[in-house]
RODO-2510 file (C-alpha; in nm, 4 decimals, decimal comma):
residues 279
     n   res          X          Y          Z
     1     m    15,3551    15,1974     2,9030
     2     v    15,3192    14,8146     2,8353
     3     g    15,1230    14,8094     3,1884
     4     t    14,9096    15,1289     3,0580
     5     l    14,8337    14,9498     2,7611
     6     l    14,7660    14,6230     2,9164
     7     s    14,5482    14,8085     3,1538
     8     f    14,3080    14,9933     2,9272
     9     t    14,2902    14,6634     2,7007
    10     l    14,1511    14,4450     3,0109
    11     m    13,9184    14,7246     3,1124
    12     a    13,7286    14,7507     2,8008
    13     i    13,7140    14,3613     2,8266
    14     a    13,5851    14,3394     3,0868
    15     v    13,3220    14,5937     3,0738
    16     r    13,2377    14,4198     2,7105
    17     e    13,1610    14,0640     2,9336
    18     l    12,9730    14,2299     3,1766
    19     y    12,7399    14,3915     2,9065
    20     g    12,3706    14,3650     2,9380
    21     a    12,4232    14,1684     3,2904
    22     i    12,5781    14,4605     3,5375
    23     p    12,3993    14,7879     3,4638
    24     p    12,6930    15,0682     3,4286
    25     f    12,5995    15,2507     3,7878
    26     e    12,6892    14,9073     3,9363
    27     i    12,9699    14,8621     3,7050
    28     q    13,1312    15,2609     3,8518
    29     f    13,0533    15,1365     4,2192
    30     f    13,2608    14,8421     4,1995
    31     r    13,5664    15,0204     4,0162
    32     s    13,5530    15,2776     4,3443
    33     v    13,4991    14,9656     4,5552
    34     t    13,8475    14,7868     4,4268
    35     s    14,0285    15,0998     4,4500
    36     l    13,9404    15,1575     4,8072
    37     i    14,0436    14,7836     4,8562
    38     i    14,3888    14,8776     4,7049
    39     l    14,3898    15,1907     4,8574
    40     g    14,2994    15,1499     5,1915
    41     p    14,6189    14,9646     5,3477
    42     i    14,8461    15,2740     5,1914
    43     l    14,5761    15,5317     5,3981
    44     a    14,6115    15,3045     5,7056
    45     f    14,9856    15,3517     5,6689
    46     k    14,9645    15,7436     5,5847
    47     g    14,7262    15,8017     5,7747
    48     w    14,4862    16,0491     5,7815
    49     s    14,6943    16,3369     5,6528
    50     a    14,6766    16,1701     5,3252
    51     l    14,3596    16,3440     5,3059
    52     k    14,4580    16,6773     5,3825
    53     t    14,3539    16,9404     5,0532
    54     e    14,3976    17,2501     4,9479
    55     q    14,1108    17,2805     4,7200
    56     p    13,8461    17,0599     4,8612
    57     k    13,5919    17,2746     4,5775
    58     l    13,8102    17,1418     4,2576
    59     q    13,8801    16,7880     4,4312
    60     v    13,4664    16,7136     4,4293
    61     t    13,4320    16,8953     4,0860
    62     r    13,7308    16,7159     3,9408
    63     n    13,5308    16,4143     4,0379
    64     l    13,1727    16,4657     3,9526
    65     i    13,2917    16,5141     3,5881
    66     h    13,5351    16,2272     3,6155
    67     f    13,2361    16,0112     3,7099
    68     a    12,9871    16,1008     3,4265
    69     a    13,3036    16,0549     3,2007
    70     q    13,3532    15,7484     3,2777
    71     l    13,0069    15,6868     3,2346
    72     g    13,0066    15,7963     2,9076
    73     w    13,3801    15,5741     2,8319
    74     i    13,1514    15,2649     2,9286
    75     t    12,8509    15,3415     2,7137
    76     g    13,0880    15,3795     2,4092
    77     v    13,2476    15,0329     2,4988
    78     i    12,9194    14,8607     2,5308
    79     m    12,7546    15,0166     2,2273
    80     l    13,0502    15,1192     1,9454
    81     p    13,3414    14,8987     1,8020
    82     l    13,6735    14,9067     2,0545
    83     s    13,8815    15,0314     1,7678
    84     e    13,6166    15,3501     1,7810
    85     v    13,6001    15,3905     2,0982
    86     f    13,9851    15,4050     2,1617
    87     a    14,0217    15,6590     1,8623
    88     i    13,8068    15,9178     1,9784
    89     e    13,9497    15,8901     2,3379
    90     f    14,2695    15,9870     2,1620
    91     t    14,1451    16,3628     2,1168
    92     t    14,1465    16,3993     2,5048
    93     p    14,4658    16,5866     2,5126
    94     a    14,3247    16,8702     2,1982
    95     w    14,0477    16,9314     2,4076
    96     a    14,2746    16,9710     2,7204
    97     a    14,4685    17,2561     2,5568
    98     l    14,1738    17,4394     2,4832
    99     i    14,0335    17,3804     2,8693
   100     a    14,3643    17,4906     2,9740
   101     a    14,3402    17,7851     2,7822
   102     i    14,0008    17,8940     2,8857
   103     f    14,0532    17,7962     3,2684
   104     l    14,4065    17,7996     3,3630
   105     g    14,5283    18,1187     3,1209
   106     e    14,7489    17,8590     2,9486
   107     k    14,8868    17,9964     2,5794
   108     l    14,7527    17,8412     2,2547
   109     n    15,0944    17,7949     2,0665
   110     r    15,1091    17,6476     1,7327
   111     g    15,1656    17,3142     1,8690
   112     r    14,8255    17,2877     2,0596
   113     i    14,6516    17,4346     1,8068
   114     i    14,7790    17,2218     1,5240
   115     a    14,6581    16,9470     1,7852
   116     v    14,3216    17,0900     1,8489
   117     i    14,2608    17,1063     1,4503
   118     l    14,3705    16,7685     1,3461
   119     g    14,1847    16,6505     1,6674
   120     l    13,8656    16,7942     1,5099
   121     i    13,9506    16,6559     1,1653
   122     g    14,0368    16,3324     1,2938
   123     v    13,6898    16,2693     1,4633
   124     f    13,5092    16,4450     1,1866
   125     i    13,6478    16,1748     0,9648
   126     i    13,5494    15,8963     1,2119
   127     l    13,1770    16,1038     1,2354
   128     k    13,1394    16,0443     0,8726
   129     p    12,8454    16,2514     0,9493
   130     g    12,5961    16,2608     0,5916
   131     m    12,7273    15,9788     0,5137
   132     a    12,5865    15,7170     0,8114
   133     s    12,3580    15,7410     1,0921
   134     i    12,5733    15,8515     1,4254
   135     n    12,5905    15,5984     1,6920
   136     p    12,4591    15,7718     2,0517
   137     g    12,7369    15,5738     2,1893
   138     t    12,9953    15,8029     1,9804
   139     f    12,8464    16,1079     2,1284
   140     a    12,8861    15,9574     2,4538
   141     v    13,2857    15,8872     2,4547
   142     l    13,3423    16,2450     2,2567
   143     a    13,1645    16,3432     2,5877
   144     a    13,3899    16,1449     2,7986
   145     a    13,6744    16,2734     2,6030
   146     i    13,5902    16,6245     2,6716
   147     g    13,5421    16,5052     3,0228
   148     f    13,8983    16,3471     3,1032
   149     a    14,0669    16,6367     2,9348
   150     f    13,8960    16,8528     3,1957
   151     v    14,0081    16,5860     3,4632
   152     i    14,3951    16,6005     3,3495
   153     v    14,3850    17,0260     3,3602
   154     a    14,2020    16,9649     3,7282
   155     t    14,4690    16,7325     3,8009
   156     k    14,7425    16,9731     3,7030
   157     s    14,6185    17,2427     3,9171
   158     l    14,5445    16,9870     4,2395
   159     t    14,9555    16,8710     4,1916
   160     k    15,0279    17,2428     4,2997
   161     t    14,9136    17,1666     4,6477
   162     d    14,7631    16,7874     4,6527
   163     t    14,9829    16,4839     4,6726
   164     p    14,9173    16,2117     4,3740
   165     l    14,7679    15,9814     4,6401
   166     t    14,5574    16,2170     4,7765
   167     i    14,4268    16,2948     4,4593
   168     l    14,3324    15,9346     4,3576
   169     l    14,2003    15,8933     4,7527
   170     y    13,9379    16,1545     4,6558
   171     m    13,8819    15,9964     4,3408
   172     t    13,7897    15,7198     4,5453
   173     l    13,6444    15,8185     4,8672
   174     l    13,3829    16,1068     4,6571
   175     q    13,2881    15,8423     4,3483
   176     l    13,2127    15,5568     4,5685
   177     p    12,8914    15,6952     4,7576
   178     i    12,7642    15,8388     4,4007
   179     g    12,7939    15,4952     4,2338
   180     a    12,6396    15,3384     4,5791
   181     i    12,3080    15,5697     4,5377
   182     l    12,3053    15,5264     4,1826
   183     a    12,3726    15,1623     4,1517
   184     s    12,1049    15,0544     4,4358
   185     i    11,8313    15,1802     4,1851
   186     v    11,9277    14,9201     3,9585
   187     w    12,1071    14,6694     4,1364
   188     v    12,1923    14,3023     3,9855
   189     t    12,3367    14,0689     4,2594
   190     p    12,6604    13,9979     3,9965
   191     n    12,7380    13,5721     4,0235
   192     i    13,1259    13,5336     4,1216
   193     l    13,2476    13,5231     3,7292
   194     q    13,0779    13,9030     3,7189
   195     l    13,2409    13,9834     4,0268
   196     f    13,6117    13,8634     3,8527
   197     w    13,5325    14,0799     3,5985
   198     l    13,4006    14,3994     3,8115
   199     f    13,7083    14,3709     4,0210
   200     i    13,9452    14,3456     3,6997
   201     c    13,7794    14,6574     3,5774
   202     g    13,8045    14,8217     3,9145
   203     a    14,1905    14,7354     3,9515
   204     m    14,3192    14,8122     3,5957
   205     g    14,1575    15,1534     3,6315
   206     v    14,4130    15,1920     3,9136
   207     s    14,6815    15,0507     3,7269
   208     a    14,6568    15,2731     3,4428
   209     h    14,6583    15,6287     3,6253
   210     y    14,9735    15,4133     3,8360
   211     c    15,1566    15,3343     3,5186
   212     t    15,0916    15,6265     3,2589
   213     a    15,2174    15,8816     3,6148
   214     r    15,5576    15,6209     3,6177
   215     a    15,6419    15,5730     3,2469
   216     l    15,5995    15,9917     3,2357
   217     k    15,8494    16,0181     3,5034
   218     l    16,0577    15,7486     3,3698
   219     a    16,0644    15,8623     3,0167
   220     d    15,9773    16,1580     2,7342
   221     a    15,6561    16,2491     2,7000
   222     s    15,7788    16,1974     2,3478
   223     i    15,8665    15,8260     2,3834
   224     a    15,5252    15,7835     2,5946
   225     a    15,3282    15,9134     2,3564
   226     p    15,3881    15,6656     2,0566
   227     m    15,3478    15,3543     2,2393
   228     d    15,0044    15,5159     2,4268
   229     f    14,9159    15,4706     2,0380
   230     m    14,9912    15,1117     2,0023
   231     r    14,6498    15,0867     2,2132
   232     l    14,4814    15,1290     1,8616
   233     p    14,6345    14,8315     1,6535
   234     l    14,6029    14,6127     2,0195
   235     i    14,2086    14,6800     2,0832
   236     v    14,1687    14,6342     1,7126
   237     l    14,3234    14,2505     1,7311
   238     v    14,1034    14,2420     2,0647
   239     g    13,8057    14,3176     1,8883
   240     y    13,8701    14,0969     1,5822
   241     v    13,9587    13,8111     1,8113
   242     l    13,7095    13,8311     2,0665
   243     y    13,4073    14,0216     1,9341
   244     a    13,4567    13,9585     1,5588
   245     e    13,5088    14,3293     1,5226
   246     s    13,6830    14,5048     1,2380
   247     a    13,7940    14,8576     1,2488
   248     e    13,6859    15,0552     0,9475
   249     i    13,9360    15,2880     0,7336
   250     a    13,7817    15,6048     0,8655
   251     v    13,8258    15,4870     1,2098
   252     l    14,1997    15,4179     1,1589
   253     l    14,2637    15,7409     0,9159
   254     g    14,0990    15,9520     1,1667
   255     a    14,3455    15,8222     1,4528
   256     i    14,6593    15,8467     1,2683
   257     i    14,5537    16,2133     1,2062
   258     i    14,4718    16,2662     1,5528
   259     f    14,7948    16,1110     1,6526
   260     v    15,0111    16,3467     1,4352
   261     g    14,8302    16,6375     1,6100
   262     n    14,9390    16,5203     1,9254
   263     y    15,2672    16,4385     1,8599
   264     y    15,3534    16,6794     1,6992
   265     s    15,2256    16,9509     2,0095
   266     i    15,4421    16,7511     2,2454
   267     r    15,7881    16,7565     2,0046
   268     f    15,6478    17,1233     2,0089
   269     e    15,6755    17,1537     2,3595
   270     q    15,9576    17,0145     2,3835
   271     k    16,1936    17,2213     2,1513
   272     n    16,0426    17,5282     2,3567
   273     r    16,1409    17,4147     2,6407
   274     k    16,5062    17,3329     2,5238
   275     n    16,5132    17,6937     2,3405
   276     e    16,4201    17,8662     2,7224
   277     l    16,6851    17,6586     2,9251
   278     k    16,9296    17,7532     2,6863
   279     s    16,8248    18,1527     2,6399
***
């Protein structure tokens, strides 16, 4: 989880450092290129069988939505204080519960309902409607959180038939041409320093996925989730030191409420699972 925290933080810093110089479409393209550089040797070792999928349509849908969600996240990092981006992103598990209920027929138990309700309350507090004009970047990050929620639900469905490596490879190979086409429209040739930040952005994207998966394999979600929440104070510190940002009380309060809902839902699920094993 420490690897996850550092990965997301470095990715946000990289996007900020590229702001105004490299367009978001191009950042997305280079992220896919970096992923291909990292995953290419693994594909060569495993062979083309690693690309075998039982759900090609879902792979395509998942990656189109993931691509759009990433653009929303990048837009938010550019337009908003980093603390607000990360706080709103914490609503993803609540949206995932709703989407899973709609598309996978999963039940909305008490824990999930509370996570959704507190998630909405937390976002409402962060947005402060009627008190100030809402930054368009806020809507971009909120849309990204909903998009990431769909990606989580789609990934859960894909893991029933496809390996994690297959899912990562399709993420890279499907998003690479999309990014290339869109980046060609707004292309800016990066200098050496910008290439460094583009590589950091791509490498940290792969690292964040891997570290989170490993953490959830090695430890309970009830341990991993509180550590994931440490992203907020860490990014508040980074925003203050590097960009002279200060986190608003409303953002911190909203984030805490969202986290409480997520954590309660996790503990509720674990309690139910233990009761099922006993019976």
